[in-house]
C-alpha positions as CSV (number, residue, x, y, z in Angstrom):
1,M,-112.7,38.7,96.8
2,K,-112.6,35.7,98.6
3,T,-109.8,33.2,98.0
4,K,-110.7,29.9,97.1
5,Q,-109.9,27.1,99.4
6,A,-108.3,23.9,98.0
7,K,-110.6,21.1,98.2
8,P,-108.7,18.1,100.1
9,V,-108.0,15.3,98.3
10,K,-109.6,12.1,99.1
11,A,-107.7,8.5,99.5
12,Q,-109.5,7.1,96.5
13,Q,-108.2,10.0,94.2
14,L,-104.6,9.7,95.7
15,S,-104.8,5.9,95.1
16,S,-105.9,6.4,91.5
17,Y,-103.2,8.9,90.7
18,Y,-100.4,6.5,92.4
19,E,-101.7,3.9,90.0
20,E,-101.8,6.0,87.1
21,S,-98.4,6.8,87.5
22,R,-96.8,3.5,88.0
23,G,-98.6,2.2,85.1
24,L,-96.9,5.0,83.1
25,E,-93.7,4.0,84.6
26,R,-94.3,0.5,83.7
27,D,-95.2,1.9,80.1
28,L,-91.7,3.6,80.0
29,I,-89.7,0.9,81.6
30,N,-90.9,-1.7,79.3
31,E,-90.7,0.8,76.0
32,F,-87.1,1.4,77.1
33,I,-86.6,-2.4,77.1
34,R,-88.2,-3.5,74.1
35,S,-85.8,-0.4,72.5
36,R,-82.6,-1.9,73.5
37,R,-84.0,-5.6,72.6
38,I,-84.7,-4.2,69.0
39,A,-81.3,-1.9,68.8
40,W,-79.6,-5.3,70.1
41,R,-81.1,-7.3,67.4
42,V,-79.9,-4.7,65.1
43,A,-76.3,-4.4,66.3
44,G,-76.4,-8.5,65.9
45,A,-77.9,-8.2,62.5
46,V,-75.3,-5.9,61.4
47,G,-72.5,-8.0,62.8
48,L,-73.5,-11.3,61.0
49,F,-73.7,-9.3,57.8
50,G,-70.0,-8.1,58.5
51,L,-68.9,-11.2,59.7
52,F,-70.2,-12.8,56.5
53,G,-68.7,-10.1,54.3
54,M,-65.6,-10.6,55.7
55,I,-65.6,-14.4,55.4
56,C,-66.4,-13.6,51.8
57,G,-63.5,-11.2,51.2
58,I,-61.0,-14.0,52.6
59,V,-62.2,-16.4,50.4
60,G,-62.4,-14.2,47.6
61,F,-58.8,-13.2,48.0
62,S,-57.9,-16.9,48.6
63,Q,-58.9,-18.1,45.0
64,P,-56.6,-17.7,42.3
65,A,-57.1,-14.8,40.2
66,P,-59.0,-15.5,36.9
67,T,-57.4,-15.7,33.7
68,P,-57.0,-12.3,31.9
69,L,-59.3,-11.9,28.5
70,V,-58.3,-9.2,25.8
71,L,-60.8,-8.5,22.9
72,R,-58.9,-7.9,19.6
73,V,-61.0,-5.7,17.0
74,D,-60.1,-6.7,13.3
75,N,-59.5,-2.9,11.8
76,T,-60.8,-4.4,8.3
77,T,-64.1,-6.2,9.3
78,G,-64.6,-4.8,12.8
79,A,-64.6,-8.5,13.8
80,V,-64.0,-8.7,17.6
81,D,-62.0,-12.0,18.9
82,V,-61.4,-13.5,22.1
83,I,-57.7,-13.7,23.1
84,S,-57.0,-15.3,26.5
85,I,-53.4,-15.1,28.0
86,M,-51.8,-18.0,30.3
87,R,-50.1,-16.2,33.2
88,E,-47.5,-19.0,33.3
89,H,-44.7,-20.6,31.1
90,E,-43.7,-24.0,31.9
91,T,-40.6,-26.1,30.0
92,S,-42.7,-29.2,30.7
93,Y,-45.9,-30.6,31.9
94,G,-44.6,-34.1,32.4
95,E,-43.7,-37.0,30.0
96,V,-47.5,-38.2,29.4
97,V,-48.5,-34.3,28.2
98,D,-45.0,-34.0,26.4
99,R,-45.6,-37.1,24.9
100,Y,-48.9,-36.4,23.8
101,W,-48.3,-32.8,21.9
102,L,-45.1,-34.1,20.5
103,N,-47.1,-37.2,19.0
104,Q,-49.8,-34.5,17.7
105,Y,-47.3,-32.4,16.3
106,V,-45.8,-35.0,14.2
107,L,-48.9,-36.3,12.6
108,N,-50.1,-32.9,12.1
109,R,-46.9,-31.8,10.0
110,E,-45.7,-35.1,8.3
111,T,-49.5,-36.1,7.4
112,Y,-50.5,-35.4,4.0
113,D,-54.3,-36.0,2.9
114,Y,-56.0,-33.9,0.6
115,D,-59.3,-34.2,2.4
116,T,-57.7,-32.5,5.9
117,I,-55.0,-30.8,4.5
118,Q,-56.3,-27.2,5.9
119,L,-56.9,-28.8,9.5
120,N,-53.1,-30.4,9.7
121,Y,-52.1,-27.1,8.3
122,D,-53.6,-25.1,10.9
123,T,-52.8,-27.0,13.8
124,T,-49.1,-27.1,13.0
125,A,-48.8,-23.6,12.7
126,L,-50.7,-23.4,15.9
127,L,-48.1,-25.7,17.6
128,S,-44.8,-24.1,16.3
129,A,-43.1,-20.9,17.3
130,A,-42.6,-18.4,14.3
131,A,-39.2,-19.4,13.2
132,V,-40.2,-22.9,13.1
133,Q,-43.7,-21.5,11.2
134,Q,-42.0,-19.9,8.3
135,E,-40.2,-23.2,7.7
136,Y,-43.2,-25.3,7.9
137,Y,-45.0,-22.9,5.1
138,K,-42.0,-23.5,2.8
139,I,-43.1,-27.0,2.1
140,Y,-46.9,-25.6,1.2
141,D,-44.9,-22.6,-1.0
142,G,-44.3,-22.3,-4.7
143,E,-44.7,-24.8,-7.6
144,K,-43.2,-27.5,-5.9
145,A,-45.3,-27.1,-2.9
146,R,-46.7,-30.4,-1.4
147,D,-50.3,-29.9,-1.9
148,K,-49.9,-29.0,-5.7
149,V,-47.3,-32.2,-6.4
150,L,-49.7,-34.6,-4.7
151,S,-53.0,-33.1,-5.0
152,N,-55.8,-35.4,-4.6
153,K,-53.9,-37.9,-6.2
154,A,-51.8,-39.3,-3.4
155,R,-51.8,-39.4,0.7
156,I,-48.8,-39.8,2.9
157,T,-49.6,-41.6,6.1
158,V,-47.4,-41.2,9.3
159,K,-47.0,-44.2,12.1
160,V,-45.1,-42.9,15.2
161,R,-42.6,-45.6,16.7
162,S,-41.3,-43.9,19.8
163,I,-41.3,-40.6,21.2
164,Q,-38.3,-39.8,23.8
165,P,-38.9,-36.3,25.6
166,N,-35.4,-35.7,28.0
167,G,-37.5,-33.4,30.5
168,L,-35.4,-30.6,29.5
169,G,-37.6,-29.0,26.3
170,Q,-36.1,-31.6,23.8
171,A,-37.1,-35.0,22.7
172,T,-36.6,-37.9,20.0
173,V,-39.4,-39.0,18.0
174,R,-38.9,-42.0,15.7
175,F,-41.8,-42.5,13.2
176,T,-42.4,-44.2,9.6
177,T,-44.3,-42.4,6.4
178,Q,-45.6,-44.1,3.5
179,Q,-47.3,-42.8,0.4
180,H,-50.6,-44.1,-1.1
181,D,-51.3,-42.9,-4.4
182,S,-54.7,-43.2,-5.8
183,N,-54.6,-46.2,-8.0
184,G,-53.4,-48.4,-4.7
185,A,-49.9,-48.4,-5.2
186,A,-48.1,-47.7,-2.1
187,G,-44.2,-46.2,-1.9
188,P,-41.5,-47.7,0.0
189,K,-41.6,-46.9,3.7
190,Q,-39.3,-43.8,4.9
191,H,-38.0,-44.2,8.5
192,Q,-37.2,-40.7,10.3
193,I,-35.9,-39.2,13.1
194,A,-37.3,-36.1,14.6
195,T,-35.1,-34.1,16.6
196,I,-37.6,-31.3,18.5
197,G,-37.2,-28.6,20.9
198,Y,-40.3,-27.4,22.6
199,T,-41.9,-25.4,25.4
200,Y,-45.3,-24.1,27.0
201,V,-45.7,-20.4,26.4
202,G,-48.8,-18.1,27.7
203,A,-48.7,-15.6,24.7
204,P,-52.2,-14.1,23.5
205,M,-54.3,-16.8,21.8
206,K,-57.9,-16.5,20.5
207,S,-60.1,-19.0,22.3
208,S,-60.9,-21.1,19.5
209,D,-57.4,-21.7,19.5
210,R,-56.7,-22.6,22.8
211,L,-59.2,-25.2,22.4
212,L,-56.8,-26.9,20.1
213,N,-53.8,-25.8,22.2
214,P,-55.0,-25.2,25.9
215,L,-51.9,-25.3,27.8
216,G,-49.7,-23.3,24.8
217,F,-47.3,-26.0,23.4
218,Q,-45.1,-24.8,21.0
219,V,-42.2,-26.3,18.9
220,T,-39.0,-24.1,18.9
221,S,-36.7,-26.3,17.0
222,Y,-37.7,-29.1,14.1
223,R,-35.1,-31.3,12.4
224,T,-35.4,-34.7,10.6
225,D,-33.0,-36.9,9.6
226,P,-33.4,-40.1,7.8
227,E,-32.8,-43.6,9.9
228,I,-30.5,-45.0,8.0
229,L,-30.7,-48.6,9.6
230,L,-33.8,-49.1,8.8
231,N,-34.5,-47.7,5.7
232,D,-34.1,-50.1,2.4
């Protein structure tokens, strides 16, 4: 058997082969470069997201924690109340704020108006500590309860004359009350001095109550005495 002899490669064929080889190399290099660019872009995007997440985390930790909320379920009715809790206790929020709440307390506690009695009653109770609440409830308890005696036949107006907080949770409030009967007659003015102990507490409170008492103002003691020099 005769062995086939290899045909000599022509210069044109060799040149074409080299050209094809160089083309494949260029394609391979270009693909490699393109892959690296994509990889760098992906890595850059991941890095940006990571940096953004870190910044968000730092900002989040620097923000104050939200006020916790507690849900309370009434065992009888099944109604759900949202209770908010203040995290800090304060003796005073400054003289201006203290004077405001002391004024509100005396007005609500000492005023009597048949049309607004429930609002005054509820507000006074909300602004009072437990022991002071019980003392206040006695005013409207029994046969000689204020609302039973006065009913809608008279009202008591209050004018606060001065408020002197000492910044240590105590204050002196001077005020004047006067009874006005439904027939137009007015009784004598009664000048009183109230000695009040107070604080701000973070006890659990319904959201509706927190709207009326956002700082948790509480009267811890309340005593009134007649201002003899001014009374007739």
